[in-house]
N, C-alpha and C positions, 0 to 999 in steps of 0.2 A: 343344530350343528351346521346345517346348510347355510343358514343366514349368517352365522359367524364366519364361515369360510368366505362367503360372498363379500362380507365387510372387509376382511383382511386383504382379499384380492383387489378390491376397489382402492383400499388404502395404499397398498404397495404400488399399484399401477399409477396412482396419483403422484406418489413420491418420484417414481421413475420419470413421468412426463414433465413434472414441474422442475425437477432439479437434476435430471439426468443421472440419478444415482445408479451405480453398478450393483450387481448382486452382492459382491464382496462388501461394499460400503453399507448396504442394508443389513447384512449379517452382523457387521461390526457395530452398527447403531443399536441393533436389538440386544447384543451382548452388553453394551453399556447400560441399557435399561434394566436388563436382567440382574446385573451386579448391584444396581441401585435398589431394586425391589426384593433382593434375596432375604433380607432380614425383616420384611414387612408382611403383615397378614393381608395379602392382596391377591384377588383373582387375576389382576393384571400380570403377575409373574407367570401364571399358567399360560395365559394367552401368548405372552412374549416367547416363552420357551417352546411351546408347541409350534408356533409359526417359524421360529428359528430352526427347529429340527426338520420341519418340512422343506426349508430352503437348503439345508446342508445335505443334498442328495447325491453328492459325489465325493470321492476320496480326497479331492482338493480341499474340502471343508471338514475333514474328519475330526480335526482337533476342536474346531468350533462346535461340532456336534457333541463332542465330549463335554464341553463347557455348558451347553444348554441342558444336557442330562444331569450335570452336577447341580445346576440351579433348580431344575425340576425336582431333584431330590430334596432340596431345601423346602420347596412348596409342599410336597407330600408330607414331609416331616412335620411342618407346622399345621397341616390340615386337621388331625394327623392321620396318615395312612402309611404305617411304617414299612409294610411289605412293598408297596409301590415305590416308596422312597429308596429302599435298599436295592431294588431292581435297577432304578435309574442310576444310583451311585456305582453299582457294579459295571454297568455299561460304560459310564464315564471312566472308571479306573482302567478297564481293558484298553481303551483308546490312549489314555495318558501313558500307560506303561509301554505300549507299542512305540510311541514317539519319544519316550524318556523325558516327559515334561515334568521336571522335578517338583516345581512349585504347586502344580495342579495335582500331582500324585499325593503330595503331603496334605493338601487341603482335603482331598477326597478321603484319604485314610482317616484323617481327624474326624470328619463328619460321619464316616462309617462307624467309628468308635462310639460316637454319640447315639447313632441309631440303634446299635447293639445294646448300649446302656439303657435306652428308653424301653426296649423290649426285654430287658433283664437278662441278656446274654453277656454276662460280665466277663467271662473268659475271652470270648471273641472281641469284646470291647477293648480289653487291655492289649490284645495282640495288635489290633488296628491302630491304637494310640501309640504303641511303641514303634510301629512302622512309620507313623507320621513323624514322630520325634527324630527318627533316623534321617529322614529327608530334610526336615527343618534345620537340623544341625549341619547338614551338608551345605545348605544355603546360608547358614549363620543368621537365620531369621528369628530375631529375638521375640517378636510378637507371636509368631507361629509356635515357638517353643512354649511361651507363657500360656497361650490358649490351650495347648495340649496338656500342660501341667494341670490347668483348671479342670479339664474333662477327666483326668485321672483322679483328681481329688473327688469329683462327683461320683466316680465309680467306687472309690474306697469308702465314701460315706454310706453307700448302699451295702458294702461288705463289712461295715463296722470296724475298719482298720484305723484306729484313732490316730496313731502317730503319723501314718501316711497322709491322712486328711490334712492335718495342720502343715505338714512339711510341704506338700505340693501346692496348697492354696496360698501359703505365705511366699513360697518361692515364685509362684506365678505373679503375685502382686508386686514383688520386688522388681521383677523385670518390666512390668507394665507401667507402674506409677510414674516413672521418670519420663516415659516416652508418650503415653496416651492416657491421661488420668480419667477420661470419660469412656474408656473402652468397656464394652459389654462384659468382657471376661473378668474385669476387676469387680464389677457388680456381682457376677456369678460367684467369685471367690468370697465376697462379703456374705452372700447368701449361704454359701456352704459353711463358712466360719460361724455364722449365726446359728445354723442347725447344730454345728459341733458344740458350741458353748451351751446351747439349749439342752441337748440330749446327752452329751458326754460329760460336761463339767458342771452343768446346772448353774451356770453363771448368767442370771437374768440380765444384768446390766450390760455385759459384753455382747450377749446375743442380740438385744434390742439395738445397741449401737451399730452392730454390723448389718442388721436387717435394714435399718434406716439409711445407711450409706448405699446399700444395694438398690433400694427403691428410688433414691435420688438419681442414680445413674440410669436405671431402667426407664424412668420417666423421661429423662433427657433424650434417650434413644427411642422413645415411643414403643418399647417392647412390652406389649400387653400381656403376653403369656408369662413372661418372667415376673411382671408386677403382680399378677394374680397368684403365682406360685409363692412369692415372698410374703404377701399378705396372709396366705394360708399358713405359712410357717409361723408368722407372728401370732396368728389365731391359736395354733396348737401350743406355742410357747406359753401364752397366757392361760390356756386350759390346764397345762401342767402346773402352773403357778396358782391354780384355783381362782383366777380372776375371770369369771365366766362372762361378765358384761363386756370386757375388752375383747375376750375371745370371740364373742358373737359379733362385735363391731367389725373387727378385722376379717372375720370369716365371711360376713355379708359383702364387704368390699371385694374380696377375692372372688366370691361366687358371681357377683354381678358383672365383673370384668370378664371372667371366663365365659359366662352365659352369653353376654352381648357379643363377644368375638367368636363364639362357638368353638372354644378350645377344650375339647372333650376331656383330656387327661386332668386338667385343672378344675373342670366342672366336678369331676369325680372326687378329687382331693379336697376341694373346699366344701363340697356337700357332706363328705364324711365328717370333717371337723365340725360343721354346723349341727349335724345329727347328734354327736356326742355332747356338744355344748348345750343344745336345747334339752337333752335328756337330763343333764345336771341342773338346769333351770326349771325342770318339771313342766316344760311346755311340750307335751308329748305329741300333739298334732304336728307341730313343726318338725320335731325330731323324726317322726315317722316319714314325713314328706321328704326331708333331705336324705334319709336313709334309702328311700326308694329311688331318688335321683342318683345317689351314689351307686346303688346296685345296678341300675340299667346302664349307666355310662361306663362303669368299670367292666361290666360284662362285654360291652361292645369293643373295648380295648383288648381285653385278655383273649377274647374269642376270635380276633381278626384272622389269625393264622388258620384256626380251625375252620372258620367260615370259608376262607380261600380254598382249603382242601376239599370241603364239602361241595363248593361250587364247581371245582374241577371234576369231581366224581359225578356230580349231577349232570354237568355238561356232556360227559362221556355217555352217561345213561340216556340223556335226551337225544344224542346223536344216533345211538343204536336204535332207540325207539323210533326216531324219525325215519331211519333206513327201513325198518320193518314196516312202518306205515306206508312208505312210498311203494315198497314191493307189493303190499296188500292192495293198495289203491290201483296199482297198475293192472293187477289181475282183475279187480272189480271193474275197472274201466273197460277192459277187454270185453267182458261179458255184457257190460252196459252198451257198448258200441254195437255188438251183435243184436241185442234186443231192440235197441233204438233203430237200427237199420230195418229190421223186420217191421217194427211199428210204423215207420215212415212209409214203407211200401204199402202196408195195409191201408193207412190213411190216404195215401195217394190214389189207391184204387177206389176207395169208398167216397172220399170227400169230393165236393163240387169245386171245380176250378176257380169259380168266382169267389167262393168263400176263402179259399187258400190265398188268392191274390189280395183280398181285402185285409186279411190278418197280417200278411207280410207287409203291406203298406202301413198298417197301423203300427207295427213294430218299428219300421223304419222312421216313421214320424216321431215316435217316442225317443229312439236313439238320437235322432237329429236334435230334438229339444234338449236332451241331457247334455249332448256335446256342446250346443250353443251356451247352455248355462255354465258349463265348465270353462269355455273360452271367455265368456264375459267376466267370470270370477277371476280368472287368471289375468285378464286385461286390467281389471281394477287393481289387482295386487301389483302387477308390473308398473302401472302408473304411479302407485304410491312409492314403490322402490326407486323408480327413476326420480321422483320428486325428492326423496331423501338423499339419493346419490348426488343430485344437482346441488342440494343444500350443503352436503358434505364437501363437495368440490369447491363451492363458493367460499365456505369457511376456511378451508385449508389453503386455497389459492390466495385469499386475501390476507389471512392472519398468520399462517405458519411461515409464509415466505418472508414476511417483513423481519421477524426477529432473527431468523437464520441468515438472511442477507445482511442485516445490521451487524450481527456477530462476526460474519466473515469480513465485512468492510472494516470494522473497528480493529479486528485482530491484524489485518493487513497493514493498516495505518500504524498501529503500535509497533509492528515488526520493522516497517520501513523507516519510521521516525524515532526509533527507540533511543538512539544515542543523543538526539537533539531535544528530547523531552525532559522536563523536570520530573522529580519523583512524584510530586502531587499530580501532574498531568498523566503520568503513567498509571497511577492509582485510579484516576477518573476513568481512563480507558478500560481498565480491568473491571471497575464497577459497572460500566456500560455493558461489557461482555456478559457479566453475571446476570444483569437485569434482562438482557436479551435471552439468555439461556433459561432463566426462570419463566419468562413469558412463553417460550416454546414448550417447555416442560408442562406448564399449567394447561396449555391448549391440548397437548397430547393426552393428559390425564382426563380432561373434560370430554375429549372426543371418545375415549374408551368408555367412559361412564355413560355418555349420551347414546353411543351406539348400542351398548348392552340394554339400555332402557328401551330404545326403539325396537329392539328385537325381542322384547318381553323376556329377557333373561334375568331380570331383577325381581326377586320375590319379596312381597310386603310381609314383614314379620311383626305382628302387633304384640307389645308388652307394655307394662305399666312403669312409668318413670316419674321422678320429680322434675318439674319444669326447670327449676333453677339449676339442677345438675346438668341438664342439656345445654343451657346457655353458658354455664361456667366452662363446660367442655369446649364449646366453640370459641369462647373468649380467650381461653388459655392458648389455643392454637394461633389466634390472630393478634394477640396483644403485642408481640414483637413488631409486627408491621405498624400497628398504631403508635407504638413508642417512637418509631423512626420519625414520625411527623408530630410527636407530642400531642396526640389526640386522646382525649379522655373517653374511656368506655364505661358507661354507667349502667349497671344491671339493677333495675327496679323490680325484677320478678320475685314474688314472694316465695319463700323456701318451702311452704307446706303444700303448694298446689301440685296435683298429680294429673297425668294424662296417659291415655292408652294410644300408642303410636308406634311407628317404625323408627328406631333410634337413628340408624344410618341415613335414612332419607331426610328426616327432619333436620338433623345436624348439617347435612349437605345443603339444604335450602337456606338455613340461617348463615352458614359459612359463606356462601356465595353473596348473599345480600349484604352482610356486614363487611365482607371484603370490598365490595363495590362502594359502600359508604366511606370506608377508609380511603379508597382510591380518589374519590371525588370530594373529599373534605380537605380544606386548607389546614396548614399547620396551626397547632393550638386550638383546633376545633373540638367538637363534642359529638358523641354518638350515644343515644339514650335508648334503652330497652325497657318497654312497658308492657303490661298485660291487663286487658279489660276482662274481668272474670264474670261470667253470666251463667251460673249453674242452671238456672231455670230454663234457659233457652238451649242448653246442651252444647255450648261452644266457648272457646277462648278466642280473644282477639289480641294477637301479639303485634306490637308496632316497633319498628326500628327507625328512629328519627335521627337525621344528621344535620349539621350546619354547613352543608357543602354548597356546590355551585348551582344545584337545582336544574330543572328542565322546564321548558314551556309545554303547552298542551300537545302540540304536534309531536314533539320528541317523546312524550309519554305514550301517545297512541301508537307510534311506530315500534315501540318496544315489543308489542305483542304480535308483530307481523314479521316472521322469519325472512321473507323475501325483501323486506325493507330494512333489514337489520343494519344498524349503524352504531359505531362506538366512537367515543371521543377520548382524548387524552385526559389522564388524571391530573390533579393539581401539581404533582411532581413529574409530569410527563409520563405517568405509567400508562402502558398500552393494555387495552382489554380485547377480549375475543367476542363478546356478546353471547357466547355459548352458555355461560353460567346461568343467565336468565332463562334460556330455553330449558335447561335442566330443572330449574326451580319450578317453571310452569308445568313441566311433565310430571315431576314428583308431587306437586300439589294435587294434580288430577288423581294420581294413584292413591293419595292419602285422603281424598274427598275434602280438600281444603280450598279456600278461596284466597286469591292474591289481589290486593288493591294497592294502587300507587297514587300518592298525592305529592305534588312538587311545585315549588315556586322558584323562578329564576333568581339566582344570587341570594336566596334565603335558605333553601335546603329541601330535603326530600324525606317523606315518610312512607315506608313500605309496610303494609299490614298483611298478616296471615291469619285468616279466620279458620280455626281448626276445631273439629269435634272433640269433645272431652273423652268420649268413649267410642264404641263401635256401633251404637244404635242411632246414629245421626248421619244423614247423607245429603250433600248438596247435589244440584244438577251439574254433572261434570262438564256439560257443554257450555255452562255459564260461569265457570270458575274464574276466568279472567275478565 
């Protein structure tokens, strides 16, 4: 925690020094980031909200304090930690009601309804949702009304009120489809209707049709929790239809997504579906395994409130116990002092002065040595912190200032010359602003990730995965960028290969490497992914080869020296930060991987990752690069 606070202080101090940003501007910038991350499973949202709450330390910023608590409620809900989520939402609501912020009151009531629904407090959920509807209707907010109808439909499906389910889900979709066809609540409506047709009307065709529509929109919005939930619903649908193979297929997809993203409620739901499917398939070992997963994860959800109450009682007991202990120790210390005083007097009378002096000097020497050791250790640690701080300042001063300055300059030119510019010229200016914004945003995301890694806040979680699935996941994210330059992405990774690794770290490494390949490859170029499989030696060698601009030997050597960090423009003048490679090198060390680079000027670059297949193979981490 101390390291995290130190990083945030350094970060904000740098922003103030470089750009003269006021406290109010910093709070507004953090709110923009919080709104962006509120629907994403990301620890960044927690860091942003807690720092924003710390900055809002006066009544002047009380409304912003409410907004940060609202978005913190989103974070705890997705974690999930429903009690903490509800506490944050109640804090936000009190502030919004005090200042009569209607739009924020409406949003908070709607999300409180969802939190009550998640904890099965359906009466309270409907009260909160009806309060939200009242405020959304005052504002004539169509999307807000539609979103609240969707949550009411979700409550009614839990209560088995069939007519109300269809009424609110269809009414919500009617309002949303004309204004925002990719809205998450449309996908939620399709998911609810799929469950309705599955459980209430037993219409397999309509149920599957609605589930597929929901999954398409959830994937578009990268909502992993909802994707897992919908696949679990499809699994249960096929189970009811006695198609156990399809039920297993969709159940495994749902479970793997929930497990990878640590979404506890959907781990429980998908594990239950898999348990009953494997039972029907007579694979009893798997059935028992998923039943135990379901039991443990469900217990943690259902007992959260009870655990909270037990912890409160236990803390009170510990406080009373501590008070008794302190009182007892005070009495004991009193008698100890008396006995010690008598003992010292006796020793002073009997002992030889020289012996006493010798022992006192020996103790002083020992204390002095211990203090010197502590000072030396602290000095080494401080030197490392200063080194990292200087590197952070260098990155931010060099890379963050450019896109923000460019964005401001382009926006100013666009404003001043707006009437004299053609429509195409205006669009080019807007594209430049978007490019500068994306560059700044990418740097901030990489800075947060790198800083967490430097402070050892990222835990390596090893699990078994198919290699092709990992690469397909990364290519799905980056294919739009490649399409803009008509670059071919060729995945030659065999589908049957498995590896034990940390999914998030390995995909981060590949995402940064392939993103750089796209940046430095000309239009109509090619990026090829290969794997050299050597089971006998215990490792895979992945290679990412591009037909880009390449590098000479000095440029390759400088990549591994942060103090000599240098970045060049991409083939379409894309700007880089150089921080992505530092993250790749750091994560390779954590995963016991080796990183190798071969490049020829004007021909292309091949970056190879040599990774252990399992957990019983280790490289010398000092020689990874």
